[in-house]
GUZADO-588825 format. One record per residue: residue in three letters; z, y, x of N, C-alpha, C, O in turn. Coordinates in steps of 0.05 Angstrom, whole numbers, plus 5000, padded with zeros to 4 digits. Layout:
<pts>
AlaZYXZYXZYXZYX
...
</pts>
This chain:
<pts>
Met500349805019499850044997500050245018501450255038
Arg498450395011498450685024498050605053499650705069
Asp496150425063495450385093498250335112498250365136
Val500550245098503050155110502349855115501449715097
Ala503049755146503249505150504649295125506449365109
Ala503549075127504648895104507448725110509248635096
Tyr507148725139509948565148510948685176509448755195
Trp513748685176514948845197517148685213519248645202
Gln516648615234519148425247521948535260522248775263
Asn523748375267525848505280525248495312523448365324
Trp526948645321526648665352529448605368531448755368
Ile529248375379531248245393530648165421528947995427
Asp532248285441531748215468529048305476527948135491
Gly527648535471525648615482522948515473520748575483
Gly523348365450520948275431521448225403523448125392
Trp518748315390518548285362519147945356518347765371
Val520547905331520847675322521747625294523347775283
Asp520747375278521047365255524547305247526247265264
Gly525047315224527747255211528446995204526946865189
Gly530846865215531246605202531646575172530946365161
Ala532746805156532746755130530246855117530546945094
Gly527646875128524946925113524747215113525147345133
Arg524147305092522547595089524347735063525747605047
Ile523947965064525348145040523448345032522448465051
Ser522548415007521348615000522148865003524548895000
Val520749075008521849335011519649484989517249444990
Thr521049664970520049774946519950094954521650224967
Asp517550174945517150474943518550614920517350604898
Pro520750734921522450854902520651064886521451154865
Gly518451134897517151374886515151264865514351414847
Thr514351004867512750964850513750624828512850554807
Gly515750504848517050254834515250044846515749814838
Ala513550054862511749854870512249754894513549894909
Pro511449474902512049404928511149524951508949634949
Leu512449544976511549724992510449515019508349555031
Ala512249305026512049215052514048935049515548885031
Glu513548775070515548605074517348645101516148745120
Gln519848585105521148575125522448295133523648185116
Ala522148205155523747995168526548015164527848205171
Leu527447825153530747845145532147585167531647345169
Ala534147785180535947665197537747385181538347375156
Asp538447185198540447005193542247045215541647185234
Val545146915213547146875226545746805254546446945274
Ala543946645258542846545284541746795300541946825324
Asp540646985283539147155293540947355305540547475326
Val542647395292545547565300546247475322546347635341
Asp546847215325548047115348546347135378547247125401
Arg543847165369541547175390541547515400541347605423
Ala541747635379541647965387544748055405544848175426
Val546947935389549147975414549247875435550347985454
Ala547947605437547947535467546247635484546447605509
Ala543947795469542147945488543248205499542748295521
Ala544848315483546548575488548248465506548248575528
Arg549648295504551248195522550848145552552348205571
Ala548248025551547347955580546248285588546648365611
Cys545248415575544548655584546548795600546248895622
His549248785584551248965589552448835619552748955641
Glu553048605614554248415636552348455662553548525683
Ser550148425664547848485686548248745697547948765722
Gly548948955683549249245693546849405692546549625704
Ala545049275676542349415676542149695666540349855671
Leu544549735649544550005638547150115643547450365645
Ser548949965645551950105649552150215677553350425682
Asp550550005703551050135725549350345736549650445758
Leu547450415718545450665725546650895730548850905720
Arg545851105742547351375746547051505720544951485707
Pro549051625712548751725680546351875674545051845653
Val545552055695543352235688540452015686538352055673
Glu540951835700538451655690538251525662536151515648
Arg540951415654540851335626540251605607538951605587
Gly541551795618541152055596538252115595537352185573
Arg536252105620533652135617532151945600529952005590
Met533151735596531551495578532251565546530751545527
Val535251655548535851705515533951975508532551975488
Gln534152205526532352355515529552305514528052445500
Ala528852125525526252015523525451905500523151925491
Met527751765485527051625464526051915438524051925424
Gly528252085441527552335420524952405426523352395408
Arg524152465450521252525452518652385439516352475433
Tyr519852125436517651925426518151945396516251865382
Leu519952025385519952045355518452295352516452265338
Leu518852515360517252725356514852665360513452805345
Asp513452485377510852525386509252355361506852365356
His511352185345510252095329511452155297511651985280
Ile512152365293513052525272511952425248513252305230
Ser509152465247507852475224507752215212508452155189
Glu506852025232507451685221509751655208510051585185
Ile511951725228515051615220515751735193516751605174
Ala515251995192515752155164514752055138516052095117
Arg512451925140511051845129511851575114511851545090
Leu512551405131513651165126516551165112517351015094
Leu517651375124520751455114520351545084521751425067
Thr518851705077518451795046517551635032518151655008
Leu515951415038515051155024516950925020516850765001
Glu518850915041521150725035523750765028525450585025
Gln524251075026527051205017526651364998528551404983
Gly523851534992523951694969524051944969523152074950
Lys525152074994525152374994522652505002520752385012
Pro522752774998520152884999519052905027520752935045
Leu516352885033515452915059516153095075515653035098
Trp517353325071518353525083520853455095521353485119
Glu522453345076525053245081525253065107526653095127
Ala523352865100523052655121522152765150522552645171
Glu521052975148520253035173522953215185523153215209
Ile524653335173527153455181528853205190530353225210
Glu528652975175530352745190529152635215530652565233
Val526652615218525952585243526752765269527352695292
Arg526552985259527253225281530653195283531653245305
Gly531953125266534653105267535552895282537552895296
Ala533652655281533852405303533552495329535052415347
Ala531552655332530852645358533052885371533952875394
Arg533553055354536453195367538353085375539553215392
Tyr539452855368540852685375540752585400542352625418
Phe538852445400537452335430537352575449537552495472
Glu536952845446536953015465539453115471540053145494
Tyr541353165451543553245456545552985471546953045490
Tyr545652765464547052545481545652475503546952325519
Gly543752525508542652505530543352685550543552625574
Asn543752925541544453135559547953115565549153225584
Gln548952985548551852935555552552695572554852665579
Ala550952525578551052265596552752345619554552195626
Glu552252595634553452585660556052785653557352855673
Thr556752865630559353015629561852805620563652925608
Val562052555623563752355616565252315642564452155659
Glu567552455647568552435674571652375674572652455653
Gly572952285687575552185691577152385704576052595708
Arg579352345710580752575726582952405745583552175743
Ser583952595764586052545783588452585770588852795758
Val590652375773593352445765595052465786595152275802
Pro596652665791598552705816601352545812602952595794
Leu601652335832603852235827605652215857607052035865
Gly605052405868606652475898604552355924602252265924
Ala606652415947604652365969603752085971601552025981
Gly605251915962604851635970602551485954602051255958
Tyr601351635935599451465916596951665910596851915912
Phe595151505904592551635896591751535866591051305861
Asp591951675851591751555823589551715807589451965808
Phe587651535789585351645778584851535756586251335750
Thr582651635739582551505712578851515712577251695719
Thr578451245701575351275695574351185668575650995658
His572351285654571551145632569150955631566951005641
Glu569750765620568050455623567050465592568450535573
Pro564450375590563550315566564949995554565649795567
Tyr564950035530566349775511564549515519565449305528
Gly561749575516560349335521558349315501556349465501
Val558749155483556549125460557449315435559749285425
Ser556149455428556649605400555049535375552649565374
Ala556449455354554649365334554749615315556849745313
Gln552349675302551649925291550749855261548549755259
Ile552049885241551449825209550350105198551750305198
Ile547750105188546450375183545950385150545050205135
Pro546650615144546750655112542950685109541250705128
Trp542450685081539850705069539351005071537151065080
Asn540751195064540251485054538851615082536651735080
Tyr539951595104538551675132538251475151539751465171
Pro536251285145536751055167535151115191535350935207
Leu533651295198533151385223535351585229536751475246
Glu536151785224538251985233540551875238541951935257
Met541451645217543951565227544351345246546451275256
Thr541651235248541751045275540951195301541751095322
Ala539851395302540251615324543351735327544451775349
Arg544151775312547351895311548851725327550051825346
Ser549051485322551051285341549551175369550351175393
Leu547151075356545451025381545451125408546051005429
Ser544851385404544551565426547651615445548051625469
Ala549251635426551951635440552751425455553751455477
Ala552351205444552650905456550850865484551850795505
Leu549050915480547050875505547551065529547251025553
Ala548451305512548551525535550951445556550951515579
Thr553151275542555451175560555550915566557650795571
Gly552850805566552950505581552950245562552850015571
Asn553050305538553350045523550749975506549150135495
Ala550649685509549049585493548849565465551049605454
Cys546949525449547349595420545749365402543449285409
Val547049285380546149135359546149295334548249355322
Ile543349385324543149525303542749375279540649235280
Lys544149345255543449245232542549465215544049645209
Thr539449465206538349645188539049585159539549355151
Pro539049775143539749715118537249565100534849625104
Glu537949405084536049255069533849405052531549305051
Leu534449635039533349765024531349975042529150035032
Thr531950085064530250235081530750135108532550195124
Pro528849955112529249785143526849835160527049805185
Leu524149945146522649955162522050145184520550085203
Thr523350375182523350645200524450585229523950685251
Asn526050425222527950335251526350155267527750055285
Ala524050085267522049975282521650165303521550095327
Phe521450435295520450655310523150695333522850835353
Ile524950615328527650685349526950465364527150525388
Ala526250215360526149995379523550025398523649955421
Arg521050155385518950305397519950465419519550405443
Ala521150655412522450875428523550775453522650835475
Ala525850595447527050475466525250315491525950335514
Glu523350205484521350085499520050245512519550185535
Ala519050495502517250675514518750815532517650865554
Ala521450915528523550995551524150835572525150935592
Gly523750625571523850425598527150305594528550245614
Leu528150285567531050185568530949855573529249725562
Pro532649745588532749455590532749285570533749335548
Lys531549085576531748865552533848805541535648765558
Gly534948785513537748735504539149005502541149005488
Ala538249235512540149465503539749575482541649705474
Val537549555467537449565442535849325423533649215428
Asn537649295402536849055388536349175359538049335351
Val534349105343534649225313533448995295531148905295
Leu535748935278534948705259536148795234538248925232
Cys534248695209535848745183536248475171534848275173
Gly538248505159539248235147541248355121542348575119
Leu541348145106543048265086546148265093547048105109
Gly547748465078550448525084552548315087554148295105
Ala551948115061554047915064553147725086554847575097
Glu550947715093550547505115550847595146552647565161
Ala548147735150547947905176550448075184552048035203
Gly550648305162552748485165555448335171556748405191
Ala556248135154558948025157558647885185560047955204
Ala556947705186556847625217556947795239558247715259
Leu555748015239555848205259557948365260558348495280
Ser559948385238562648595244564248365250566348445261
Ala564148095247566247885256565247795283566347605293
His563447895294562847665315564647715342565147955348
Pro565647505357566947545379565747655402566947725422
Gly562947685397562147825429561148105421559548225435
Val562548215394562248525398564448675399566348625384
Asn564348885418566749005426567649305413569549445419
Gln565449345391565749645380564149665360561849615365
Ile564749715335563249755311563450065299565450215299
Val560650095289560450385278558550335252556250245251
Phe560450435226559350325208559750645191561450815194
Thr557250645171557450865150556250755124554050625124
Gly557350795104556850685075559550705059561350865064
Ser559650515040561550535016564850455035565150335056
Val566450565019569850505020569550195019570050085041
Pro568850004994569649734996568449595021569749415031
Thr566149665033564049525052566049615080566649445097
Gly567049885081568449985100570949845105572049855128
Ile572049705084574849565087573949285092575849135100
Ala571749165090571648905094570548915127570948715142
Ile569449095134568649135158570749165182570849035203
Ala572449335174574949415186576849145188577949095210
Thr577048995169578748765165578048545180579648395190
Ala574748515182573348335198573748415231573748235249
Ala573948635237573548745262576748695279577148615303
Ala579048775256581548755263582648485273584548445288
Lys580548285261581148005270580847955299582347795311
Asn578848095310578148065336579248245353578748215377
Val580948455342582248695353580148835363580148855388
Val578348945351575849135357575649385341575549395316
Pro575749595358576149865343573349925325571149825332
Cys573550065309571850175292571350465285573250605280
Val568750575285568250875269567250815244565050705244
Leu568350855225568150835197567451115182569451255177
Glu565251215174564951445156563451355130561051295127
Leu565651365112565751295085564451515064562451655068
Gly565651505046564251685023566151925019568351945030
Gly565052085004566052364999565452414966563752294953
Lys567552634958567452774937567653044943569353164931
Ser566453154958566953434973566753654953565453654933
Ala568253854961568754114941567954364952568854424974
Ala566254524940565954784950567955004931567755004906
Ile569455144943571555334926569855584925569255694947
Val568855704904567855934901569156174895569356184870
His570056384907571756574891569956804883567656834891
Asp571356954867569557184850567957374867565857494860
Asp569257384895567957584913565757474928564757594947
Ala565057224920563057074938559857164937558957204914
Asp558257184953555357234952554357014935553956794946
Leu553857054907552856864891549956774896549256554890
Asp548256954908545756894913545356724934543856534931
Ala546856764961546656614979548256324973547656114985
Phe550156334955551456074946549255924932548955684936
Leu547656044916545755874902543755714924543055484923
Ser543355854939541655674967543355434980542255234989
Asp545955464981547855304991548055054970548254834982
Val547955054942547754884922544854754923544754514916
Arg543054864929540654734931540354524952539154304948
Trp541654594979541554404996544454204998544954015013
Gly545854314981548454174982548453914964549853724971
Ile546953894942547453734923544453594913544053364904
Phe542653784918539653654910537953604931535653544926
Tyr538653614953537253504981537353204982539553104976
Asn536053104986535252774988536652674961537752454962
Ala536552804939537252754914539952664913540852464900
Gly541252834928544652764924545852574944548252554948
Gln543752434957544852114972545552224997543952185016
Val547952375000549052465023552252405019553552434998
Cys553152315041556152325044557852555039559952555026
Ser556552785054558153015054556753235030557053475028
Ala555353075016554153274988556553444980558953394982
Met555153674971556753864950557053754926555453844909
Ser558553584920558153424893560453574871560353524847
Arg562153734881563753924866563754214871563654294894
Val563854384851563554684857566254734833566354704808
Ile567854824849570954914838570255294837569955434857
Ala570155354817569355674807571355834797572555754778
Ser571856024805573956254799573456294767571156314761
Glu574956304750574656324721573156534713571556524695
Arg573856804733572357034730568957014732567657194721
Ile567856834744564756784754564056574741561556554737
His565856324730564956074725562356054707560455914712
Asp562556224684560156164670557956284674555956204663
Glu557956494688555756594705554256404724551856394728
Leu556256244736555256084759553955824749551755744758
Val555255694728554155544715551555584706549955404710
Asp550755824693548555864685546155874707543855814703
Arg547355964728545256044753544855804764542655754774
Ile546655634763546255354781544755134758543854924766
Ala544655214733543155034713540455084716538754894714
Gly539555424721537555454721535655374749533255344749
Leu537355344770536455274797535954974797534454884814
Ala537154804778536954514774534254494763532254394773
Ala534354614738532154544718529354664738527254544735
Ser529454854753526854954766525954744788523654784797
Leu527354554797526554384820524654204804525154124781
Lys522054144821519853984816520453724824520853714849
Val520853464811522153254812519253054813517553084794
Gly518852904831516552704837516352574859518252604876
Pro514252414865514352214888514252394916512752584920
Gly515652304929516452484957513652534973513352734987
Ile511752334970509752304987507552544975505452584986
Asp508152664955506352854942507353134945506553324933
Gln509653124965511653384968511753434997513753395011
Pro509053545010508753535041509953785049510753795072
Glu510054015031510554265039513654365028514354355004
Phe515354465049517754595038517954715014516254875008
Gly520054664997519354834975521854754953523854634961
Pro521654814926523854734911523454474899523254474874
Thr523154224912522253964899524553744911525853764932
Met524453544892526153304899524953074890523653064868
Gly525252824909524452604908526052454892527952544880
Ala524852164892526851934875529151864894529151904919
Met530951784881533151614892532251414901529851354897
Val533751254918532551074934532350794921531050614932
Ser533350764901532550524880532850544854534250724846
Glu531750384836532250384809535550364798536650514782
Ala536650124815538950094813541150334820542950384805
Gln540750444839542850684845542550884826544650984817
Arg539151004813539051164795540251084770540851264754
Asp540850814765541550714735544950764742546450834723
Arg545750744763548650774767550051054761552051114748
Ala547951234778548251524772548451584744550251734736
Glu546951484729545951574703548551524681549551684665
Gly549351224690551251124678553751304679555151334658
Met554451414702556751584711556651814693558751924686
Val554151894685554152184676554852054646556952114635
Arg553251894636554151834609557051734604557751734580
Ala558551654619561351584620562951864625565251894618
Ala561652054638562552324640562752464611564752574603
Glu560152424595559952554573562152374547562652464524
Ala562852194556564652024531566852144535568352174516
Glu567852274566570352334568570452614559572752704555
Gly568452764556568153004545566853194560566653424552
Ala565753114583563853324604562053434581561653344559
Thr561153654594558753824579556653744602557353744626
Val553753654592551653614612550453874603549653924580
Val550454044623548854354618545654344623543854494614
Thr545554104642542654074649542053794661543653664673
Gly539153694654539053394669540553144656541253114633
Gly540752984677542752774669541452494662542752284662
Arg538752514658537152234648534852204670534052364687
Lys534252004666532251874688529751984673529752034649
Leu527552004689524852094680523651874670524051654680
Asn521651914645520051744636517551704649515451784639
Arg517851574673515251504692516051284711518451234713
Pro514751184723515450974744516551054766515851264775
Gly518550904780520151014803522951054799523551054775
Ala524751094815527451154813528351454812529851564828
Phe526951594784527351904789529951894767530251734748
Leu531752104774534152204759533952524760534052634782
Glu533652684737533852924732535953094749538253004749
Pro535653304760537853444776539353514753538253624733
Thr542553454754544153414734546453654738547253694761
Val547253784722549853964728551553934701550553924678
Leu554153904709556053814690558754024687559954094707
Gln559154094668562454234665563954014658563553874638
Val566153984679568153764676571253914682571454134695
Thr572853804674576453814684576953604702575953384701
Pro578753684719580053504740580853204735580853034752
Asp581553174705582452944695580452764696581152534700
Met577652824692575652624693575152524708575452634729
Ala574152274709573352044729571052164748570852114772
Ile569552294735567152424752568252624769566652704786
Ala570752734769571352994787572552814809572752944830
Arg573452554809574852434831573252234845573852144868
Asn570552124827569251894846566652014848565652174833
Glu565251874875563151954887561051824868561451604857
Val558551984864556451924846554151814869553151594868
Phe553751974886551751954907549051974894547451804897
Gly548652154881545952184867545952554860547552714870
Pro544252604846543752934843545753054821544753194803
Val547853004822549453024798551653244808552653184830
Leu552253424800554053664806555953704787555153774765
Ser558853674792560453764774561754024778562454104800
Val561854144758563254454762565854524749565854474724
Leu567754604756570754594753571354884756570155024772
Lys573454964737574255214743577355304750579255174742
Phe577655494764580755494776581555814769579855994767
Arg584655864765585756134761586756224786586556474791
Ser587856074804588956154829588256054852587055844851
Asp588756154880587755984902589255724906588255534919
Glu591655714895593355504898592055244881591755014889
Glu591455364858589755184841587755044849587354804845
Ala586155204862583455144869584054944896582754744899
Ile585855004912586354764932587454534920586754314930
Ala588954534901590054254890587254114876586553874879
Ile586354274865583354074848582053984874581853734875
Ala581054144898579654024914580853814931579553674946
Asn583553794928584953584943585353324927586053114937
Ala584953364902585253144881583852914883583752784862
Thr582552804903581552564906582152394931583152484951
Asp581552164927582251984952580452054983580851945005
Tyr578652224977576952264997577852495014579852635009
Gly575952535035576952825053575052815073575852805096
Leu572652825068570652835081569753165094570253235117
Val568253335074568253605078568553795056567953735033
Gly569454005062570254185037568654415050567454405072
Gly568854675029568054915034569255105015570155044993
Val569055415027570155595017568355875022567555975043
Phe568155944995566256154995567556424985568656444962
Thr567356635004569056825000568257075017567357035040
Arg568457345008568257535032570757565045570657665067
Asp573257505036575357545048576057325068576857115059
Leu575657365097576057145114579257035126579856835138
Asp580957245117583757115114584556925089586356755093
Arg583556935068583556775047582056555053583056345046
Ala579856535064577956255074579456125091579855885088
Thr580756275115582356115140584455995124584755755128
Arg586156145105588656015091587555765078588855555078
Ala584955775066584655515050583455295069583755065064
Ala581955365093580955185108583655005126583654775135
Arg585355185127587955025134589054805117589954595124
Lys588954905092590154725073588254495058589154295047
Leu585454565059583454335053584054095070584554105094
Arg584053865053584353565068581853535071580653455051
Ala580453575093578153495102577153515131577753725143
Gly575853345142574853315171573353565178573653645201
Gln571953695163570153925168570254125142569654055119
Val571154345149570654585130568354785138568154895160
Phe566854825118564955055116565655275104566755275082
Val565055495119566155755102563455915102562255985122
Asn562655965073560556105069557755995079555856145083
Glu557655745081554955605090555755305087557355185102
Trp554555195069554654925063553054765092551054875101
Tyr553954565101552654475128552454625149550454595163
Ala554654835155554455035176555554835194557254665186
Gly554554825224554954705244552554585257550354695258
Gly553154355266550554155278550953915292552953785288
Val549553865304549453575319552353635340553953445341
Glu552853885356554353945372557653995360559554035376
Thr557953975333561053985316561253725307559553595296
Pro563953645314564953355306565153335277565653535263
Phe564753105265564053005235565852765232565752595250
Gly567452715210569152515206570752595183570752835178
Gly572052415165573652495150577052375151578352265169
Tyr577652465126580852425125580752225102578852215086
Gly583052055099583751905070581551705079580851625101
Lys580551635047578551395049575451485057573451345052
Ser575551755070572751805075572851675109571151765125
Gly574451515117574351375141576051525162577851685157
Tyr575151415191576851505212574851485230572751355226
Gly575651655257573851685282572351905272572252015250
Arg571051965297568952235290566552205304566552135328
Glu563852265288561452255300560852555306562052745298
Lys558752545321557752815331559652985348562052955347
Gly558353145364560053325386560753135406560252895405
Arg562153265427563053125445564952925440565252735456
Glu566452965417568452805408567452505405568852325413
Ala565152455394564152215396563852045418563951795415
Leu563352165439563152025464565351795469565251565479
Trp567751955458570351765466570651535447572451365450
Asn568851515424568351255409567251005425567650765420
Tyr566051095444564150885461565350805493564350655509
Val567350925495568450885521571450815522572850925506
Gln572850615541575850585541576250725571574450755589
Thr578550805572579950885593581350745612583350625605
Lys580650715638581850545654583450755674582550985678
Asn585650675684586950815703587450605728587750355725
Ile587350735753587050585779589050795794588951035797
Ala591150575801593050735819593050595846592750355847
Ile593350775867593650635894596050785912596751025917
Arg596950565919599550615933598150695969596550555981
Leu598950885977598050986001599850826025602250776021
Arg598650756050600350696069600350836094602050776111
</pts>
């Protein structure tokens, strides 16, 4: 379909291989039609991938390199993605559903991770610890060895790049389990690794079912460190399996993030933040602006303006949306779309008001209308993650009430405060239970800034220099001088 290869293999130990579990069909969510088939890994494939990564690590082919040499290869992977951006973005749109212009942004974002962490490879340094004249004591940072990385379907290329780049820069060999819904694009990660000259076994990419390949990887005795982005229940299962082997994890789980909007906020600018915050990638973003908590003085006006924005978005197949603009693509699957629509119906039954949207489109594909709800804090949809283009709007009377509403979930990934009063914003930022707080711009920050959650949003930090410490362990060497 649309000139996409009919069959895609896994990449293990420097070669393309079939899967022991057969094949899985990948669907184009923009049309509902079959797109391609992907090799499906079984437990034996996982064993081979881990063994390849282990052999690479123990040989020193990656870890013994001078850091600048590793860094140059990591940077080269990013350049490879940019050199093939048109082909990759098109495939990403067809398998994931996002507009083509959004897919191009994802490819550039993935390349940026390789650029950033390639540059950071030389900066992981130890220190000397003074113990007196009779001793020379110092610390070093060593890679864990084999890093297992279980990737989500919403940003399959960028989320792989986020963890893989930092792991490779610090000398770890990696096994990547791609998502079953969107596995195809990560073939370009394998191609980039090969083109960059990384040793065999340094990067292994396989697709398998979570209950089989994912479970085997997270419990594998040959794995030294695990990175997972996804749902809370799966994160708990992975952490439990890893704990039995005493293996550290980085977990980036869900969110129900809130933007507090005060009556002195710049509402014109905030509408742009809403566009990016909840309707980008059809709301399938862990750190999406899924709640707006608005001052009662501006609540009604803001609801009307947000509803107008939502209704103005053109919704259709992402492949037909090449240019940046007020567009939204499909959700990743009909099952995900139906789940989101079901949560809207349940909210209506609780008394929520559907201001606009809330229903699937009467056309092939996994489309849901951009949706705006008026809700109260006691409703389930005000606490639970939808992971779709569904915005819940609440109102507050005082700063203290706004903070209480924002913190009234089990999550704590990001939050936002919109006001011209920076004293008020700073006070709110200190009280919000979130790993990252945006002031007057949703998604402010970048690859350079640490990202991770409180509570059931997980633990550990991705992005920034903080992420490097996920992939190394500290060794102390104490020498008695004679």
